[in-house]
C-alpha positions, 0 to 999 in steps of 0.5 A: 499500500501507498502511505506518507512517511515521516523519515526524519523529524525536522520543521522544514522536512517533507513526508516521504511517499512510501510502499509499505506492507498491509497492516496485521489485524489484531482480535480486536481491530478493524482493517479499514480502506482509508477514503479520506484523511483529516489534517491537525496542528498535532500532525504537524507538531509531531513531524517537526519533532515538537512532541518527541518528548511525550509521544517518542515515535521512532522514525520512520512512521506513517503520519495522520491521526483522523480518517474516514473509510470502509471496513474491509476486515474485522478481528476475531473478537470485533462486535461493533462493526462488520466489513462494509461499514462506512466509519470514522475515527481518531485513532490511538496514540502510538497506532497512527498512520491514517495518511495511507491506503489502509490502516488497522485500528482498534474498534473502540477508537471508531464510530459509524459515519454519519449518513448526512455527510461525506467522507472528506467531511467526516475525516475532518471531524474526530480530533478536534471534536473530541478534543472539545467534547472533552474539554467542555463536557468532561473537563469543566461540564459546561452549563447552560448560560456559562460564559465561554471564550474560544480562541481563534474561532475560524480554526479547525478546533474553533469552528467546532468548539463554537457549534458544541459550546452553543449546543451546551448552552453557552454564551460564546465569544471568540477571536477571528479576522473580520473576513471571517465574521459572517461564517462565525456568526452563522455558527453561533458565536455572539461576540467576535473580536477582531485580533487584528484591531482590538485586544479581547482582554480589554473587552471581556470580563467575568468568563467561566471557561476559556479554550486556549489553543494559542501561545503562552502570551495569549494564555496569560492574557486569557487568565484576566478575563476569568471570574475567580473559580473559572477555568482555562483549558489549554490545548497548546501547553504547556503541559502539566505534572499531572498529564506527565503523571497520567501518561506515564512519563519518566521523572526526568520528563515529569520534572521538565514539564513541571518547571516549564508549566510552573509560571502559568500555574503560579499565575492561575493559583493567585487568581483563583483560576483552575488551569489544566492541559488536555491532550485529547484521547481517542474515543469512539463511544464519544465519537457516536454522540458527536455522530448523532449531533452531525447526523441531526445537522445540530453541528456541521463539519467546515472544510476549508480545502481538500487535497489529492493524496499525492498532494499531501505535502502541499496540504501541510503547507497550506495547514502551516500557512495558518490561514485555513477556515476550518479543516483541511482534509486529504482525498485518499480514495 
């Protein structure tokens, strides 16, 4: 099968198109013919080597976390799927490789693809939607009427986060450039701040929750808009000692993450703010719930651009340019 692999870590390194063996199928696995793969910032950070400390993949390896495709074979103990089922998934860490014609994944990572969306749309959903679901439904349990600030509303995470926050009944503020205002209003944003002209920290106050996807400077500013007892969930770091412990990191890595997150944790503590780092986990059951919302059109995928499989490196260049409205998807079949 054809697959795009990371041959060498590096910010400017390109993926290599290679011929790889068809993956073996374990007893709880489904073998999936991949029709489309969604690209994420996580893929880009893995490729550059930025996440080697917490996700130590040995090169060469096939990249990619999100997929939509058709089950062509099932393991002996699989109960949730059969050959011919259309599925979508964010695969488990250390079992990635969706930028390939085929992949074997644990059945518990997948859900049936909603009939109302295309393969490309389905591939755009899993990682970002599960990230937001685990932030809003698990980490803070957003209540109706609470105020939520979502940074970078027009990005892959932001477009889904706005929709899910509104689904949970929240009042939503976000940042974007003016050209994206109309789209974000349609998605449900209540307040949209033009980050090129205004400073959100001078406009917003007494918020309950912040979803941080930006740099440390923006993270620190976000602390000031929260009410005492509020929560800030960062998906871009810095990772916390609690996270390091949860992944079974070595003592050295735990110390490094303790040190790099010390400043923001201390600032949050002084303001009586709950700071946590979220690195989402694959979860087929949660993806089923998200699939129901897609099926009923309560939320919708936002795909900016689709690239053919052979142009996967061009797709990454576009993603890393930072101006995508929604998701970037690679069409494999």
